[in-house]
Structures are given as structure tokens and as C-alpha cells.
gemmi code that builds the backbone of each chain (N, CA, C; Angstrom):
import gemmi

chains = {
    "A": [
        ("GLN", (14.839, -3.166, -11.227), (13.619, -2.599, -10.635), (13.912, -2.111, -9.224)),
        ("ALA", (13.314, -0.995, -8.877), (13.506, -0.445, -7.541), (12.919, -1.364, -6.481)),
        ("VAL", (13.509, -1.314, -5.308), (12.992, -2.059, -4.163), (12.408, -1.050, -3.182)),
        ("VAL", (11.186, -1.311, -2.754), (10.494, -0.418, -1.827), (10.412, -1.115, -0.472)),
        ("THR", (10.871, -0.433, 0.570), (11.005, -1.082, 1.866), (10.055, -0.493, 2.910)),
        ("GLN", (9.469, -1.370, 3.687), (8.606, -0.998, 4.804), (9.021, -1.803, 6.033)),
        ("GLU", (8.650, -1.315, 7.217), (8.860, -2.088, 8.420), (8.007, -3.362, 8.353)),
        ("PRO", (8.568, -4.528, 8.608), (7.750, -5.752, 8.518), (6.592, -5.771, 9.510)),
        ("SER", (6.838, -5.252, 10.689), (5.773, -5.257, 11.684), (5.967, -4.123, 12.675)),
        ("LEU", (4.857, -3.624, 13.180), (4.851, -2.592, 14.199), (3.713, -2.870, 15.165)),
        ("THR", (3.885, -2.414, 16.381), (2.833, -2.540, 17.388), (2.536, -1.170, 17.976)),
        ("VAL", (1.271, -0.886, 18.176), (0.852, 0.385, 18.778), (-0.219, 0.084, 19.818)),
        ("SER", (-0.190, 0.822, 20.901), (-1.223, 0.667, 21.924), (-2.487, 1.384, 21.496)),
        ("PRO", (-3.637, 0.886, 21.914), (-4.875, 1.612, 21.613), (-4.779, 3.065, 22.082)),
        ("GLY", (-5.160, 3.972, 21.183), (-5.062, 5.389, 21.478), (-3.699, 5.986, 21.191)),
        ("GLY", (-2.739, 5.169, 20.881), (-1.385, 5.635, 20.630), (-1.160, 6.092, 19.199)),
        ("THR", (0.059, 6.537, 18.963), (0.455, 7.031, 17.646), (1.603, 6.196, 17.109)),
        ("VAL", (1.529, 5.916, 15.807), (2.578, 5.135, 15.157), (2.781, 5.673, 13.752)),
        ("THR", (4.023, 5.616, 13.286), (4.339, 6.048, 11.929), (4.948, 4.895, 11.156)),
        ("LEU", (4.357, 4.606, 10.026), (4.859, 3.599, 9.109), (5.621, 4.336, 8.014)),
        ("THR", (6.724, 3.766, 7.550), (7.498, 4.447, 6.524), (7.669, 3.579, 5.284)),
        ("CYS", (8.058, 4.250, 4.202), (8.151, 3.623, 2.886), (9.351, 4.232, 2.165)),
        ("GLY", (10.412, 3.443, 2.024), (11.623, 3.941, 1.400), (11.886, 3.302, 0.051)),
        ("SER", (12.766, 3.939, -0.709), (13.110, 3.463, -2.050), (14.605, 3.209, -2.158)),
        ("SER", (14.949, 2.127, -2.863), (16.354, 1.798, -3.088), (17.025, 2.775, -4.045)),
        ("THR", (16.238, 3.577, -4.756), (16.809, 4.489, -5.750), (17.152, 5.855, -5.167)),
        ("GLY", (16.766, 6.097, -3.922), (17.044, 7.390, -3.321), (15.844, 7.890, -2.548)),
        ("PRO", (15.858, 9.175, -2.193), (14.753, 9.719, -1.411), (13.422, 9.594, -2.135)),
        ("VAL", (12.376, 9.315, -1.370), (11.024, 9.328, -1.910), (10.553, 10.776, -1.954)),
        ("THR", (9.995, 11.162, -3.079), (9.497, 12.522, -3.254), (8.053, 12.483, -3.738)),
        ("ASN", (7.463, 13.658, -3.868), (6.087, 13.717, -4.355), (5.963, 13.165, -5.772)),
        ("SER", (7.039, 13.151, -6.522), (6.975, 12.624, -7.885), (6.742, 11.116, -7.903)),
        ("HIS", (6.992, 10.439, -6.793), (6.690, 9.009, -6.694), (5.200, 8.754, -6.422)),
        ("SER", (4.449, 9.833, -6.194), (2.998, 9.730, -5.960), (2.653, 8.637, -4.949)),
        ("PRO", (3.192, 8.693, -3.768), (2.976, 7.597, -2.810), (1.517, 7.330, -2.488)),
        ("TYR", (1.208, 6.024, -2.478), (-0.088, 5.525, -2.034), (0.126, 4.743, -0.736)),
        ("TRP", (-0.934, 4.680, 0.045), (-0.999, 3.793, 1.204), (-2.315, 3.017, 1.158)),
        ("PHE", (-2.216, 1.701, 1.357), (-3.371, 0.813, 1.334), (-3.465, 0.072, 2.652)),
        ("GLN", (-4.688, -0.188, 3.041), (-4.966, -1.024, 4.201), (-5.603, -2.309, 3.701)),
        ("GLN", (-5.143, -3.438, 4.231), (-5.747, -4.705, 3.835), (-5.994, -5.566, 5.066)),
        ("LYS", (-7.217, -6.024, 5.186), (-7.584, -6.958, 6.264), (-7.730, -8.351, 5.677)),
        ("PRO", (-7.592, -9.368, 6.508), (-7.563, -10.746, 5.992), (-8.767, -11.090, 5.136)),
        ("GLY", (-8.469, -11.658, 3.983), (-9.518, -12.133, 3.092), (-10.202, -11.064, 2.274)),
        ("LEU", (-9.754, -9.813, 2.409), (-10.401, -8.725, 1.694), (-9.452, -8.085, 0.692)),
        ("ALA", (-10.044, -7.369, -0.263), (-9.237, -6.574, -1.182), (-8.633, -5.394, -0.440)),
        ("PRO", (-7.514, -4.886, -0.929), (-6.939, -3.680, -0.308), (-7.909, -2.509, -0.432)),
        ("ARG", (-7.709, -1.541, 0.455), (-8.495, -0.310, 0.428), (-7.511, 0.847, 0.421)),
        ("THR", (-7.713, 1.770, -0.499), (-6.805, 2.908, -0.596), (-7.101, 3.915, 0.507)),
        ("LEU", (-6.082, 4.228, 1.303), (-6.236, 5.233, 2.361), (-5.710, 6.597, 1.929)),
        ("ILE", (-4.537, 6.589, 1.302), (-3.827, 7.821, 0.953), (-3.317, 7.707, -0.479)),
        ("TYR", (-3.397, 8.798, -1.228), (-2.822, 8.848, -2.569), (-2.155, 10.204, -2.769)),
        ("GLY", (-1.193, 10.234, -3.703), (-0.496, 11.495, -3.939), (0.120, 12.059, -2.669)),
        ("THR", (0.719, 11.204, -1.885), (1.430, 11.534, -0.644), (0.515, 11.857, 0.538)),
        ("ILE", (-0.442, 12.780, 0.347), (-1.187, 13.306, 1.502), (-2.704, 13.252, 1.350)),
        ("ASN", (-3.197, 12.879, 0.182), (-4.623, 13.009, -0.083), (-5.422, 11.815, 0.427)),
        ("LYS", (-6.575, 12.125, 1.027), (-7.410, 11.091, 1.626), (-8.684, 10.902, 0.824)),
        ("HIS", (-9.212, 9.697, 0.915), (-10.535, 9.432, 0.378), (-11.584, 9.799, 1.433)),
        ("SER", (-12.822, 9.812, 0.992), (-13.914, 10.135, 1.917), (-14.030, 9.095, 3.023)),
        ("TRP", (-13.578, 7.877, 2.734), (-13.678, 6.803, 3.709), (-12.454, 6.688, 4.618)),
        ("THR", (-11.447, 7.505, 4.368), (-10.226, 7.425, 5.165), (-10.451, 8.093, 6.522)),
        ("PRO", (-10.336, 7.334, 7.610), (-10.511, 7.959, 8.927), (-9.536, 9.119, 9.136)),
        ("ALA", (-10.000, 10.150, 9.806), (-9.194, 11.354, 10.011), (-7.914, 11.069, 10.791)),
        ("ARG", (-7.874, 9.985, 11.521), (-6.692, 9.662, 12.330), (-5.496, 9.197, 11.480)),
        ("PHE", (-5.735, 8.920, 10.197), (-4.642, 8.573, 9.287), (-4.194, 9.815, 8.525)),
        ("SER", (-2.884, 9.977, 8.388), (-2.369, 11.065, 7.571), (-1.104, 10.617, 6.850)),
        ("GLY", (-0.877, 11.197, 5.670), (0.295, 10.874, 4.881), (1.243, 12.059, 4.803)),
        ("SER", (2.532, 11.762, 4.630), (3.531, 12.819, 4.549), (4.812, 12.257, 3.951)),
        ("LEU", (5.785, 13.145, 3.778), (7.160, 12.747, 3.477), (7.975, 13.039, 4.727)),
        ("LEU", (8.825, 12.097, 5.094), (9.547, 12.220, 6.358), (10.928, 11.610, 6.186)),
        ("GLY", (11.958, 12.445, 6.269), (13.313, 11.919, 6.211), (13.618, 11.132, 4.950)),
        ("GLY", (13.112, 11.577, 3.808), (13.398, 10.896, 2.545), (12.528, 9.684, 2.286)),
        ("LYS", (11.507, 9.515, 3.103), (10.581, 8.395, 2.913), (9.148, 8.916, 2.904)),
        ("ALA", (8.258, 8.130, 2.328), (6.834, 8.389, 2.511), (6.443, 7.845, 3.879)),
        ("ALA", (5.499, 8.492, 4.500), (5.103, 8.084, 5.846), (3.591, 8.082, 5.980)),
        ("LEU", (3.121, 7.120, 6.752), (1.700, 7.045, 7.128), (1.662, 7.103, 8.651)),
        ("THR", (1.010, 8.125, 9.178), (0.904, 8.274, 10.619), (-0.508, 7.998, 11.068)),
        ("LEU", (-0.609, 7.176, 12.085), (-1.890, 6.838, 12.694), (-1.875, 7.438, 14.101)),
        ("SER", (-2.779, 8.375, 14.335), (-2.851, 9.056, 15.621), (-4.146, 8.683, 16.324)),
        ("GLY", (-4.022, 8.004, 17.464), (-5.215, 7.541, 18.160), (-5.674, 6.195, 17.612)),
        ("ALA", (-4.783, 5.226, 17.650), (-5.068, 3.927, 17.053), (-6.292, 3.267, 17.675)),
        ("GLN", (-7.058, 2.625, 16.834), (-8.254, 1.881, 17.248), (-8.037, 0.396, 16.964)),
        ("PRO", (-8.722, -0.460, 17.697), (-8.547, -1.905, 17.446), (-8.808, -2.291, 15.990)),
        ("GLU", (-9.738, -1.598, 15.341), (-10.068, -1.931, 13.955), (-8.977, -1.515, 12.969)),
        ("ASP", (-7.949, -0.815, 13.445), (-6.848, -0.440, 12.566), (-5.819, -1.566, 12.431)),
        ("GLU", (-6.003, -2.623, 13.182), (-5.087, -3.765, 13.046), (-5.272, -4.379, 11.675)),
        ("ALA", (-4.198, -4.384, 10.884), (-4.275, -4.782, 9.481), (-2.869, -4.770, 8.891)),
        ("ASP", (-2.798, -5.169, 7.627), (-1.574, -5.002, 6.853), (-1.670, -3.691, 6.074)),
        ("TYR", (-0.545, -2.994, 6.004), (-0.492, -1.719, 5.293), (0.600, -1.782, 4.238)),
        ("TYR", (0.240, -1.351, 3.033), (1.177, -1.375, 1.922), (1.330, 0.018, 1.343)),
        ("CYS", (2.548, 0.357, 0.985), (2.757, 1.567, 0.210), (3.028, 1.166, -1.237)),
        ("LEU", (2.826, 2.126, -2.124), (3.030, 1.921, -3.551), (3.663, 3.179, -4.100)),
        ("LEU", (4.738, 3.018, -4.862), (5.440, 4.151, -5.446), (5.490, 4.017, -6.964)),
        ("SER", (5.473, 5.172, -7.636), (5.579, 5.224, -9.084), (7.023, 5.511, -9.485)),
        ("PHE", (7.496, 4.748, -10.468), (8.837, 4.960, -11.021), (8.671, 5.106, -12.533)),
        ("THR", (8.456, 6.308, -12.976), (8.269, 6.651, -14.395), (7.416, 5.623, -15.129)),
        ("GLY", (6.195, 5.481, -14.655), (5.231, 4.639, -15.346), (5.097, 3.245, -14.778)),
        ("ASP", (6.120, 2.747, -14.149), (6.024, 1.467, -13.453), (5.753, 1.725, -11.982)),
        ("TRP", (5.086, 0.778, -11.355), (4.717, 0.918, -9.955), (5.297, -0.248, -9.163)),
        ("VAL", (5.696, 0.030, -7.925), (6.277, -1.007, -7.073), (5.683, -0.896, -5.678)),
        ("PHE", (5.185, -2.028, -5.181), (4.678, -2.079, -3.813), (5.814, -2.334, -2.834)),
        ("GLY", (5.659, -1.785, -1.636), (6.493, -2.203, -0.537), (6.057, -3.578, -0.044)),
        ("GLY", (6.876, -4.176, 0.800), (6.596, -5.517, 1.285), (5.469, -5.604, 2.303)),
        ("GLY", (5.033, -4.443, 2.786), (3.915, -4.414, 3.722), (4.359, -4.366, 5.168)),
        ("THR", (3.537, -3.736, 5.991), (3.743, -3.662, 7.440), (2.542, -4.260, 8.134)),
        ("LYS", (2.790, -5.239, 8.978), (1.711, -5.816, 9.778), (1.594, -4.997, 11.051)),
        ("LEU", (0.486, -4.288, 11.192), (0.278, -3.422, 12.351), (-0.603, -4.128, 13.366)),
        ("THR", (-0.075, -4.224, 14.565), (-0.826, -4.809, 15.672), (-1.241, -3.703, 16.632)),
        ("VAL", (-2.507, -3.681, 16.980), (-3.020, -2.694, 17.937), (-3.370, -3.442, 19.217)),
    ],
    "B": [
        ("GLN", (-23.915, 2.182, -8.184), (-22.617, 2.512, -7.630), (-21.522, 1.859, -8.484)),
        ("VAL", (-20.337, 2.426, -8.395), (-19.218, 1.912, -9.172), (-18.772, 0.574, -8.599)),
        ("GLN", (-18.654, -0.418, -9.460), (-18.229, -1.747, -9.032), (-17.330, -2.376, -10.082)),
        ("LEU", (-16.433, -3.199, -9.591), (-15.638, -4.076, -10.449), (-15.905, -5.498, -9.976)),
        ("LEU", (-16.502, -6.288, -10.849), (-16.856, -7.657, -10.496), (-15.960, -8.611, -11.261)),
        ("GLN", (-15.181, -9.377, -10.517), (-14.238, -10.286, -11.151), (-14.819, -11.692, -11.282)),
        ("SER", (-14.236, -12.445, -12.177), (-14.665, -13.824, -12.404), (-14.247, -14.702, -11.226)),
        ("GLY", (-14.792, -15.906, -11.220), (-14.607, -16.799, -10.095), (-13.261, -17.506, -10.078)),
        ("ALA", (-13.076, -18.250, -9.004), (-11.815, -18.950, -8.785), (-11.505, -19.912, -9.927)),
        ("GLU", (-10.212, -20.041, -10.201), (-9.739, -20.895, -11.275), (-8.683, -21.867, -10.748)),
        ("VAL", (-8.742, -23.081, -11.276), (-7.665, -24.045, -11.063), (-7.132, -24.391, -12.444)),
        ("VAL", (-5.853, -24.210, -12.633), (-5.267, -24.424, -13.955), (-4.055, -25.324, -13.832)),
        ("LYS", (-3.923, -26.218, -14.791), (-2.768, -27.111, -14.785), (-1.549, -26.392, -15.353)),
        ("PRO", (-0.370, -26.728, -14.869), (0.845, -26.161, -15.458), (0.868, -26.410, -16.960)),
        ("GLY", (1.266, -25.382, -17.737), (1.296, -25.524, -19.191), (0.040, -25.043, -19.868)),
        ("ALA", (-1.027, -24.862, -19.110), (-2.261, -24.327, -19.669), (-2.276, -22.809, -19.485)),
        ("SER", (-3.304, -22.166, -20.010), (-3.462, -20.728, -19.825), (-4.752, -20.466, -19.080)),
        ("VAL", (-4.815, -19.289, -18.498), (-6.013, -18.918, -17.747), (-6.282, -17.439, -17.945)),
        ("THR", (-7.571, -17.097, -17.989), (-7.978, -15.703, -18.150), (-8.891, -15.295, -17.008)),
        ("VAL", (-8.572, -14.153, -16.429), (-9.382, -13.559, -15.366), (-10.083, -12.342, -15.954)),
        ("SER", (-11.350, -12.177, -15.627), (-12.078, -11.014, -16.129), (-12.454, -10.058, -15.010)),
        ("CYS", (-12.690, -8.823, -15.404), (-13.011, -7.738, -14.472), (-14.076, -6.883, -15.148)),
        ("LYS", (-15.324, -7.032, -14.711), (-16.441, -6.339, -15.357), (-16.788, -5.073, -14.582)),
        ("ALA", (-16.773, -3.952, -15.279), (-17.051, -2.665, -14.654), (-18.525, -2.301, -14.786)),
        ("SER", (-19.045, -1.643, -13.764), (-20.413, -1.131, -13.823), (-20.503, 0.154, -13.022)),
        ("GLY", (-21.483, 0.978, -13.352), (-21.702, 2.221, -12.616), (-20.910, 3.402, -13.112)),
        ("TYR", (-20.141, 3.230, -14.178), (-19.388, 4.343, -14.753), (-19.068, 3.989, -16.204)),
        ("THR", (-18.520, 4.947, -16.927), (-18.150, 4.727, -18.329), (-16.798, 4.028, -18.367)),
        ("PHE", (-16.822, 2.783, -18.776), (-15.648, 1.901, -18.712), (-14.417, 2.521, -19.367)),
        ("SER", (-14.605, 3.177, -20.497), (-13.463, 3.692, -21.265), (-12.793, 4.897, -20.616)),
        ("ASP", (-13.434, 5.472, -19.624), (-12.914, 6.705, -19.040), (-11.786, 6.495, -18.031)),
        ("ASN", (-11.580, 5.269, -17.565), (-10.647, 5.053, -16.462), (-9.703, 3.891, -16.748)),
        ("TYR", (-8.396, 4.138, -16.526), (-7.449, 3.044, -16.590), (-7.765, 2.018, -15.482)),
        ("LEU", (-7.257, 0.811, -15.680), (-7.349, -0.247, -14.672), (-5.957, -0.800, -14.393)),
        ("HIS", (-5.653, -0.979, -13.113), (-4.447, -1.691, -12.697), (-4.782, -3.155, -12.465)),
        ("TRP", (-3.783, -4.010, -12.630), (-3.864, -5.394, -12.179), (-2.791, -5.608, -11.121)),
        ("VAL", (-3.190, -6.245, -10.038), (-2.327, -6.484, -8.878), (-2.544, -7.921, -8.442)),
        ("ARG", (-1.491, -8.586, -7.981), (-1.672, -9.942, -7.480), (-1.078, -10.103, -6.084)),
        ("GLN", (-1.518, -11.174, -5.420), (-1.058, -11.451, -4.061), (-0.969, -12.956, -3.868)),
        ("ALA", (0.247, -13.452, -3.779), (0.460, -14.873, -3.514), (0.052, -15.183, -2.069)),
        ("PRO", (-0.260, -16.439, -1.792), (-0.715, -16.802, -0.441), (0.275, -16.367, 0.636)),
        ("GLY", (-0.215, -15.606, 1.597), (0.616, -15.171, 2.705), (1.666, -14.134, 2.362)),
        ("GLN", (1.600, -13.617, 1.150), (2.613, -12.661, 0.688), (2.007, -11.279, 0.478)),
        ("GLY", (2.861, -10.355, 0.043), (2.425, -8.990, -0.171), (1.825, -8.774, -1.551)),
        ("LEU", (1.475, -7.523, -1.804), (0.888, -7.136, -3.078), (1.984, -6.940, -4.125)),
        ("GLU", (1.651, -7.267, -5.363), (2.603, -7.122, -6.454), (1.902, -6.457, -7.634)),
        ("TRP", (2.425, -5.319, -8.082), (1.850, -4.634, -9.222), (2.212, -5.361, -10.501)),
        ("MET", (1.205, -5.586, -11.358), (1.448, -6.300, -12.601), (1.443, -5.356, -13.798)),
        ("GLY", (0.504, -4.435, -13.857), (0.433, -3.542, -15.002), (-0.876, -2.785, -15.032)),
        ("TRP", (-1.015, -1.984, -16.078), (-2.278, -1.278, -16.271), (-2.712, -1.344, -17.722)),
        ("ILE", (-4.007, -1.080, -17.941), (-4.556, -1.006, -19.278), (-5.398, 0.247, -19.400)),
        ("ASN", (-5.293, 0.896, -20.531), (-6.159, 2.008, -20.888), (-7.323, 1.431, -21.685)),
        ("PRO", (-8.503, 1.336, -21.113), (-9.611, 0.701, -21.831), (-10.010, 1.422, -23.105)),
        ("LYS", (-9.751, 2.718, -23.171), (-10.166, 3.459, -24.357), (-9.326, 3.060, -25.571)),
        ("SER", (-8.025, 3.013, -25.416), (-7.135, 2.737, -26.546), (-6.663, 1.281, -26.584)),
        ("GLY", (-6.729, 0.605, -25.455), (-6.172, -0.737, -25.357), (-4.698, -0.744, -25.029)),
        ("ALA", (-4.089, 0.418, -24.898), (-2.667, 0.478, -24.547), (-2.438, -0.115, -23.171)),
        ("THR", (-1.288, -0.758, -23.029), (-0.959, -1.388, -21.752), (0.479, -1.068, -21.357)),
        ("ASN", (0.751, -1.243, -20.088), (2.111, -1.175, -19.571), (2.195, -2.184, -18.446)),
        ("SER", (3.204, -3.039, -18.497), (3.302, -4.055, -17.463), (4.707, -4.097, -16.895)),
        ("ALA", (4.808, -4.597, -15.692), (6.112, -4.798, -15.068), (6.928, -5.771, -15.914)),
        ("GLN", (8.212, -5.565, -15.913), (9.077, -6.326, -16.825), (8.915, -7.832, -16.667)),
        ("LYS", (8.754, -8.322, -15.446), (8.695, -9.765, -15.234), (7.449, -10.401, -15.854)),
        ("PHE", (6.464, -9.583, -16.192), (5.223, -10.116, -16.753), (5.121, -9.901, -18.265)),
        ("GLN", (6.020, -9.181, -18.849), (5.830, -8.718, -20.235), (5.769, -9.834, -21.263)),
        ("ASP", (6.401, -10.952, -21.012), (6.470, -11.996, -22.031), (5.361, -13.022, -21.935)),
        ("TRP", (4.602, -13.016, -20.847), (3.630, -14.094, -20.684), (2.282, -13.649, -20.124)),
        ("VAL", (2.117, -12.379, -19.882), (0.839, -11.859, -19.395), (0.268, -10.888, -20.430)),
        ("SER", (-1.019, -11.037, -20.723), (-1.685, -10.140, -21.653), (-2.842, -9.441, -20.964)),
        ("MET", (-2.923, -8.139, -21.174), (-4.061, -7.365, -20.660), (-4.849, -6.834, -21.852)),
        ("THR", (-6.111, -7.185, -21.898), (-6.971, -6.775, -23.007), (-8.293, -6.271, -22.449)),
        ("ARG", (-9.178, -5.815, -23.355), (-10.498, -5.374, -22.910), (-11.487, -5.518, -24.038)),
        ("ASP", (-12.760, -5.563, -23.640), (-13.876, -5.551, -24.586), (-14.789, -4.419, -24.124)),
        ("THR", (-14.711, -3.302, -24.801), (-15.473, -2.133, -24.356), (-16.974, -2.335, -24.515)),
        ("SER", (-17.376, -3.220, -25.431), (-18.815, -3.428, -25.650), (-19.496, -4.045, -24.432)),
        ("ILE", (-18.714, -4.727, -23.605), (-19.283, -5.337, -22.388), (-18.572, -4.849, -21.135)),
        ("SER", (-17.829, -3.741, -21.277), (-17.190, -3.082, -20.118), (-16.362, -4.053, -19.284)),
        ("THR", (-15.567, -4.840, -19.958), (-14.820, -5.885, -19.270), (-13.351, -5.871, -19.672)),
        ("ALA", (-12.500, -5.975, -18.676), (-11.066, -6.121, -18.895), (-10.662, -7.554, -18.582)),
        ("TYR", (-9.596, -7.990, -19.257), (-9.138, -9.366, -19.108), (-7.649, -9.403, -18.804)),
        ("LEU", (-7.287, -10.390, -17.991), (-5.879, -10.663, -17.699), (-5.632, -12.120, -18.043)),
        ("GLU", (-4.791, -12.357, -19.046), (-4.486, -13.726, -19.447), (-3.079, -14.083, -19.011)),
        ("LEU", (-2.983, -15.218, -18.351), (-1.682, -15.737, -17.922), (-1.349, -16.930, -18.812)),
        ("ASP", (-0.224, -16.832, -19.530), (0.156, -17.863, -20.483), (1.119, -18.859, -19.820)),
        ("LYS", (0.640, -20.081, -19.639), (1.450, -21.144, -19.049), (2.024, -20.748, -17.693)),
        ("PRO", (1.158, -20.397, -16.761), (1.652, -20.049, -15.429), (2.245, -21.264, -14.733)),
        ("THR", (3.099, -21.004, -13.767), (3.672, -22.058, -12.946), (3.064, -21.970, -11.542)),
        ("SER", (3.482, -22.872, -10.692), (2.938, -22.872, -9.328), (3.285, -21.571, -8.606)),
        ("ASP", (4.358, -20.907, -9.012), (4.716, -19.625, -8.402), (3.699, -18.530, -8.695)),
        ("ASP", (2.837, -18.765, -9.658), (1.827, -17.779, -10.027), (0.491, -18.019, -9.334)),
        ("THR", (0.463, -18.999, -8.460), (-0.722, -19.185, -7.625), (-0.892, -17.960, -6.746)),
        ("ALA", (-2.033, -17.301, -6.879), (-2.230, -16.019, -6.209), (-3.684, -15.582, -6.360)),
        ("VAL", (-4.039, -14.533, -5.633), (-5.289, -13.828, -5.873), (-4.967, -12.642, -6.767)),
        ("TYR", (-5.730, -12.502, -7.837), (-5.509, -11.436, -8.802), (-6.623, -10.400, -8.657)),
        ("PHE", (-6.209, -9.127, -8.538), (-7.146, -8.027, -8.345), (-7.069, -7.055, -9.521)),
        ("CYS", (-8.218, -6.468, -9.874), (-8.218, -5.292, -10.736), (-8.621, -4.096, -9.873)),
        ("ALA", (-8.161, -2.922, -10.259), (-8.460, -1.703, -9.505), (-8.601, -0.540, -10.477)),
        ("ARG", (-9.612, 0.284, -10.259), (-9.864, 1.425, -11.133), (-8.989, 2.615, -10.738)),
        ("ILE", (-8.504, 3.310, -11.740), (-7.740, 4.529, -11.511), (-8.638, 5.723, -11.803)),
        ("GLN", (-8.737, 6.590, -10.839), (-9.606, 7.766, -10.964), (-8.779, 9.018, -10.751)),
        ("TYR", (-9.010, 10.015, -11.596), (-8.322, 11.295, -11.438), (-9.101, 12.169, -10.470)),
        ("ASP", (-8.389, 12.684, -9.487), (-8.988, 13.580, -8.503), (-8.669, 15.018, -8.892)),
        ("VAL", (-9.683, 15.731, -9.343), (-9.477, 17.089, -9.852), (-8.944, 18.024, -8.763)),
        ("LEU", (-9.450, 17.848, -7.557), (-9.069, 18.762, -6.468), (-7.579, 18.680, -6.145)),
        ("SER", (-7.042, 17.466, -6.117), (-5.640, 17.305, -5.730), (-4.708, 17.251, -6.938)),
        ("GLY", (-5.267, 16.937, -8.099), (-4.434, 16.769, -9.284), (-3.708, 15.438, -9.320)),
        ("HIS", (-4.159, 14.505, -8.492), (-3.524, 13.193, -8.421), (-4.494, 12.092, -8.828)),
        ("TYR", (-3.909, 10.962, -9.205), (-4.695, 9.783, -9.515), (-4.775, 8.897, -8.279)),
        ("THR", (-5.862, 8.171, -8.179), (-6.022, 7.223, -7.082), (-6.639, 5.934, -7.591)),
        ("MET", (-6.472, 4.881, -6.826), (-7.178, 3.624, -7.086), (-8.371, 3.614, -6.147)),
        ("ASP", (-9.518, 3.970, -6.661), (-10.633, 4.179, -5.745), (-11.554, 2.986, -5.596)),
        ("VAL", (-11.545, 2.096, -6.567), (-12.424, 0.928, -6.499), (-11.624, -0.310, -6.878)),
        ("TRP", (-11.793, -1.366, -6.080), (-11.096, -2.628, -6.316), (-12.112, -3.737, -6.598)),
        ("GLY", (-11.713, -4.662, -7.437), (-12.480, -5.882, -7.568), (-12.299, -6.748, -6.330)),
        ("GLN", (-13.114, -7.781, -6.231), (-13.091, -8.621, -5.038), (-11.930, -9.617, -5.053)),
        ("GLY", (-11.268, -9.747, -6.184), (-10.149, -10.668, -6.304), (-10.576, -12.002, -6.893)),
        ("THR", (-9.700, -12.589, -7.682), (-9.919, -13.904, -8.279), (-8.779, -14.821, -7.882)),
        ("PRO", (-9.048, -15.852, -7.085), (-7.984, -16.812, -6.749), (-7.674, -17.695, -7.956)),
        ("VAL", (-6.402, -17.792, -8.266), (-5.945, -18.682, -9.327), (-4.958, -19.660, -8.702)),
        ("THR", (-5.256, -20.942, -8.847), (-4.384, -21.988, -8.330), (-3.803, -22.751, -9.502)),
        ("VAL", (-2.487, -22.827, -9.548), (-1.802, -23.581, -10.598), (-1.344, -24.895, -9.978)),
        ("SER", (-1.951, -25.965, -10.428), (-1.655, -27.261, -9.820), (-2.000, -28.379, -10.786)),
        ("SER", (-1.201, -29.406, -10.757), (-1.488, -30.560, -11.602), (-2.472, -31.502, -10.892)),
    ],
}
model = gemmi.Model(1)
for chain_id, residues in chains.items():
    chain = gemmi.Chain(chain_id)
    for i, (resn, *xyz) in enumerate(residues, 1):
        res = gemmi.Residue()
        res.name, res.seqid = resn, gemmi.SeqId(i, " ")
        for name, pos in zip(("N", "CA", "C"), xyz):
            atom = gemmi.Atom()
            atom.name, atom.element = name, gemmi.Element(name[0])
            atom.pos, atom.b_iso = gemmi.Position(*pos), 0.0
            res.add_atom(atom)
        chain.add_residue(res)
    model.add_chain(chain)
structure = gemmi.Structure()
structure.add_model(model)
structure.setup_entities()
């Protein structure tokens, strides 16, 4: 099974910009992996922020954006807010099977 | 509104089995696949598998294929996850999530999640 890697932890200043990445042990991440990004706060179910690499839900704050960057999926937060402090997980598709990254704990 | 309501917390002894349910409301149950995801205490998310409620077809991660069953009862819009003889390593919160096709982007998303069902395996 593929291993999906994320930064264990990152810190961003309020109002700052940070990029979280999501890599695959099988090679470059591409749009065919249909990358997802989820936000999870303590005690709550995850919330989908990004799907299909770049697509946002109606509830996804505009300051979040998804992309491919250097062979990885990326989630960029521009103008961080205190409420963005949370765990973030990526999810990749591997021909019908799905694998989560280990998660990034983001501190604002 | 679209909701997935999961069953309550479970405590199960090693060697026993446990079933978690996920009841859908606010949409046509058969129209959307469901994922199952789990999260051990203090750990990350782990994808377990999906079920097609219309056909009953399933696909699960290899580590779960021999002891986890995903089923559904369309008459009551409910999906089930059965864990056969879980061990203490399977103590976790189990989530169901709806898969929705987004026509505009041509991609699928998990747009609605259940609240999670804590399962504790302990003697």
C-alpha cells in the first residue's frame, strides 16, 4: 500500500501564509489521485475543504486553496486566522483504494 | 437537510463482534456511495472502504478485507459496518461519509460526515 506523507506540524502567524503538502511513496501526486484536504478540530468529525485537487465547498473559506506543487498536493492558507488552528489531512486515490496522510497539526 | 446519524458508543469484549450503523436522511440513500473511516485515539484518519448502497458492492482496504463487513438496508436508509472479533488495536472512532458527485467540477467529494461512533475493545 502506498504511504502518503505530510508535515507533522507547522506554525503560522496570524495573517500569515503557510503551505501544507501531501506526497506519495509511489511517485509524483497528480490530478488522477483526486487529492482531498480535510480539516479536523478536537472532538469533531473531519470537514472537507478541498476535493479534486482545487475544488472548494461552499463552506470552504476563500483563504484556503488547493494545488499541485513540486510533485505533491498542496493546501495553501493565506491570511491565517486563529480559528484555522486544527489538524489537516490529505487523502489520495490509488486506483479505487484511498490512503490518508498522517496529518499536519497547524498552530496559528 | 442531508444528515448521517450514527449509532451510539460501543464497548465490546475481545472475541466478540460489533456493528456500527449510519442512517441517512434528507436525500435518496441509494444515490450516493458511503465511505467508512476510522480514527484511533490520538491518531490520524484511516480509510477503511466504501459501499454502493444501490448494489451493495463494496471495496475495502486490504487490511480490513477478512474481518470487516460493509452492508446496507435500503428500506431504512441505513449502512452498517461490522467488525468481526476486533482487538484492542481497533479501539477507535468510526465515521461514515457520503460521496457526492459535483457536476461542475466533474469530481467526487465527501460532503457530509456522520458524527462518529466510538468503539472501545476491552475486557
